[in-house]
DOZAPA-300636 format. One record per residue: residue number from 1; residue in one letter; z, y, x of N, C-alpha, C in turn. Coordinates in steps of 0.001 Angstrom, whole numbers, plus 524288, in hexadecimal, padded with zeros to 5 digits. Layout:
BEGIN
- i_aa_n.c3_n.c2_n.c1_ca.c3_ca.c2_ca.c1_c.c3_c.c2_c.c1
- NUM_A_Z_Y_X_Z_Y_X_Z_Y_X $
...
//
This chain:
BEGIN
- i_aa_n.c3_n.c2_n.c1_ca.c3_ca.c2_ca.c1_c.c3_c.c2_c.c1
- 1_M_C7766_39E75_FE25E_C7AD7_39F24_FDDFA_C779C_3A0AE_FD93A $
- 2_C_C78D0_39E7F_FD4BC_C75EA_39F91_FCFF1_C7849_3A42A_FCD0F $
- 3_S_C74F9_3A722_FCA74_C76F9_3AB5D_FC733_C789A_3A929_FC1ED $
- 4_V_C7B76_3AC47_FBEF7_C7D61_3AA85_FB9E4_C78E4_3A91B_FB64B $
- 5_S_C7492_3ABED_FB68E_C7028_3AAE0_FB31C_C6D82_3A5AC_FB440 $
- 6_E_C6E72_3A35B_FB8CA_C6BFB_39E65_FBA25_C6EE7_399B0_FB7FC $
- 7_Y_C73A3_39A77_FB60C_C769E_39627_FB3CE_C753E_3958B_FAE17 $
- 8_H_C740D_390D9_FAC8B_C72BF_38FC3_FA71A_C76DA_38C0D_FA4E2 $
- 9_V_C7B7A_38E05_FA437_C7FD8_38AF0_FA243_C815E_38D2D_F9CFC $
- 10_S_C826E_389D8_F9950_C8428_38BAE_F9439_C8877_3881D_F923A $
- 11_S_C8A98_3898C_F8DC1_C8EC7_38662_F8B84_C8CCE_38100_F89F7 $
- 12_S_C87AC_38054_F8943_C859B_37B29_F87F9_C865D_37753_F8C7C $
- 13_H_C86C6_37959_F914F_C87D9_375F8_F95C3_C8D79_373FC_F95B0 $
- 14_M_C90DF_376DD_F9308_C9660_37561_F92D4_C979B_371CB_F8E48 $
- 15_S_C9430_37160_F8A66_C9574_36E4F_F85C5_C9677_36887_F86E0 $
- 16_P_C93D5_365F6_F8A93_C954A_3608A_F8BA1_C9AE7_36008_F8D9B $
- 17_A_C9C8A_36393_F90ED_CA1E2_36350_F92E8_CA5D3_36490_F8EA0 $
- 18_T_CA4D6_368B5_F8BAB_CA89B_36A3F_F87AC_CA8C7_36668_F8324 $
- 19_S_CA45B_3641D_F81B3_CA45B_36068_F7D59_CA728_35B56_F7EC1 $
- 20_Q_CA77F_35A1B_F83C4_CAA32_3555B_F8575_CAF97_35687_F87AD $
- 21_A_CB178_35B56_F86DC_CB6A5_35D07_F889E_CB75F_35C74_F8E80 $
- 22_I_CB33D_35D8C_F9172_CB387_35D7D_F9721_CB4CE_36301_F98E8 $
- 23_P_CB93A_363CD_F9B7D_CBA8F_3691B_F9D2A_CB6DC_36B0C_FA173 $
- 24_A_CB513_36FCC_FA0D7_CB1AC_3723F_FA4B7_CB334_377FF_FA529 $
- 25_P_CB824_37913_FA6A9_CBA04_37E7A_FA686_CB71C_3822C_FAA2C $
- 26_A_CB5C9_3807E_FAECC_CB31E_383FC_FB276_CADA6_3854A_FB081 $
- 27_F_CAAF3_38167_FAE8A_CA5A2_3824A_FACB5_CA596_385AA_FA7D0 $
- 28_T_CA92D_384B6_FA41C_CA949_387DB_F9F62_CAAF1_38D78_FA08E $
- 29_A_CAE7E_38E3F_FA444_CB005_39388_FA5CF_CAB75_3965C_FA85F $
- 30_A_CA886_3939B_FABA3_CA3F4_395F6_FAE1E_C9FCF_3974D_FAA07 $
- 31_L_C9F25_393ED_FA622_C9B64_394F7_FA1FE_C9D0A_399B7_F9EC5 $
- 32_A_CA217_39A49_F9DC0_CA404_39ED6_F9AE6_CA327_3A3D5_F9E0C $
- 33_A_CA402_3A39E_FA317_CA30F_3A82B_FA671_C9D41_3A992_FA678 $
- 34_Y_C99ED_3A5A6_FA6B3_C9447_3A690_FA688_C92A7_3A8F1_FA14E $
- 35_D_C94DF_3A6FB_F9D03_C93AB_3A92B_F97DE_C953A_3AEE4_F9793 $
- 36_T_C998E_3B04F_F9A10_C9B49_3B5BD_F9A30_C9762_3B91A_F9D2D $
- 37_L_C9549_3B71D_FA176_C9179_3BA15_FA492_C8C7A_3BB2F_FA191 $
- 38_R_C8ACC_3B781_F9E5F_C85D6_3B836_F9BA2_C867B_3BA57_F961B $
- 39_A_C8B57_3BB8B_F948B_C8C52_3BD9C_F8F55_C8A69_3C33B_F8EE8 $
- 40_E_C887D_3C492_F8A4A_C86AC_3C9E5_F8968_C8B49_3CDAC_F8945 $
- 41_R_C8F8D_3CC02_F86D8_C9450_3CF35_F86A6_C98B1_3CC29_F893B $
- 42_L_C9B2F_3CE7F_F8CFC_C9F6B_3CBE8_F8FC8_CA47E_3CC2F_F8CA7 $
- 43_P_CA863_3C8FC_F8DEE_CAD31_3C8D2_F8ADC_CB0DF_3CD6D_F8BBE $
- 44_T_CAEE0_3D1CF_F8D83_CB23F_3D65A_F8E4F_CB442_3D884_F892B $
- 45_A_CB171_3D7A6_F84E3_CB340_3D987_F7FC9_CB875_3D701_F7E5C $
- 46_L_CB915_3D219_F7F97_CBE03_3CF67_F7E8A_CC268_3D1CA_F81C0 $
- 47_I_CC16B_3D2E6_F86A6_CC565_3D541_F8A0A_CC6C9_3DAB5_F881A $
- 48_Q_CC2D8_3DDCC_F8693_CC3E8_3E302_F8490_CC71D_3E2C0_F7F90 $
- 49_G_CC5EF_3DF13_F7C20_CC8E7_3DE71_F7750_CCE8B_3DCF9_F7854 $
- 50_R_CCF6A_3D97C_F7BFA_CD4C9_3D7F6_F7D5C_CD7D1_3DC91_F7FA0 $
- 51_R_CD558_3DF83_F830B_CD7F3_3E416_F8558_CD950_3E808_F8112 $
- 52_D_CD5C1_3E8D9_F7D63_CD6C1_3EC81_F792A_CDB47_3EA9C_F75BC $
- 53_F_CDB79_3E590_F74A8_CDF98_3E361_F715C_CE4F1_3E3EC_F73DF $
- 54_F_CE55B_3E2B9_F78D6_CEA71_3E2A4_F7B68_CEC1D_3E7DE_F7DBB $
- 55_G_CE883_3EB7B_F7E9A_CEA1B_3F047_F8131_CE7A5_3F53B_F7F1F $
- 56_A_CE535_3F4F3_F7A8E_CE2B6_3F983_F782C_CDE97_3FBF3_F7BBB $
- 57_H_CDBD6_3F8BE_F7EA6_CD76C_3FA97_F81C1_CD2B6_3FB15_F7E27 $
- 58_A_CCF3F_3FE7C_F7F56_CCA7C_3FF0B_F7C3F_CC65B_3FB37_F7E41 $
- 59_Y_CC277_3FA4E_F7B12_CBE2F_3F6CE_F7C8D_CB90C_3F928_F7AC6 $
- 60_E_CB4CE_3F760_F7D21_CAF95_3F90F_F7BA5_CAD1F_3F4E1_F7846 $
- 61_R_CA9EF_3F68B_F749B_CA73D_3F2DF_F7132_CA17D_3F298_F72B1 $
- 62_A_C9F0C_3EE31_F719D_C9993_3ED77_F72F6_C95E0_3F001_F6EFF $
- 63_D_C97DF_3F159_F6A5D_C9477_3F366_F664B_C940A_3F956_F6634 $
- 64_G_C9672_3FBFB_F6A00_C95EF_401A5_F6A32_C9937_403FF_F6E84 $
- 65_P_C9850_408FC_F6FA7_C9B44_40B82_F73E0_CA0D2_40CD9_F7231 $
- 66_G_CA419_40DE2_F75FE_CA977_40F89_F74F4_CAD67_40B48_F762D $
- 67_T_CB24B_40CC3_F7629_CB689_40907_F76F0_CB9E2_408F5_F7208 $
- 68_F_CBC3B_40484_F70FA_CBF16_403A8_F6C2C_CC454_40126_F6D45 $
- 69_H_CC7E8_401C6_F699E_CCCEC_3FF08_F69B7_CCDCF_3FCCA_F644A $
- 70_T_CCF38_3F7D4_F6404_CD060_3F54A_F5F0F_CD63D_3F53D_F5E41 $
- 71_H_CD7E7_3F695_F5993_CDD72_3F664_F5829_CDE90_3F0E0_F561E $
- 72_W_CDFC3_3ED5F_F59BD_CE014_3E7C9_F58AB_CE456_3E65C_F54C7 $
- 73_G_CE8A8_3E946_F54A6_CECFB_3E7E5_F5131_CEC6E_3E9E5_F4BA4 $
- 74_E_CE88E_3ED25_F4A97_CE7E4_3EF64_F456C_CE435_3EC1D_F4219 $
- 75_H_CE504_3EC52_F3CFB_CE1C4_3E963_F3954_CDC17_3EB48_F39AF $
- 76_G_CD87D_3E7B7_F3A29_CD2F8_3E900_F3A9E_CD144_3EA68_F4016 $
- 77_R_CD4F4_3EADA_F43B5_CD3E7_3EC0C_F492E_CD01E_3F0A1_F49DC $
- 78_P_CD1BC_3F554_F483C_CCE3E_3F9D8_F48D7_CCD4E_3FB33_F4E89 $
- 79_E_CC8C9_3FD7D_F4F85_CC75D_3FF2B_F54CF_CC7B5_40512_F5543 $
- 80_T_CC928_406D9_F59CF_CC929_40C67_F5B0C_CC558_40D40_F5F8B $
- 81_R_CC1D6_410FC_F5EE7_CBE32_41247_F6322_CC115_415DF_F66EA $
- 82_T_CC14D_41452_F6BD6_CC441_4174F_F6FB9_CC0CF_41A64_F7366 $
- 83_G_CBBDA_41984_F7356_CB870_41C5D_F76E8_CB2D7_41C01_F7583 $
//
């Protein structure tokens, strides 16, 4: 079995299929999952933002310590530091 680092697949491998409108859903989904594995920052920030928007949950920011809450319905969307 090969490790993730042994695969050399990129979006350039998909361009012939996508440019000719050939559906390749399994391969593109696998490529997206692979891109997530090798990403420096994972998409957890999006999930934290959604949770904060819908339920007033706090989130952590990458630019400093602490937890924050954004007041999404207010003009300018002010942030409150919660921890």
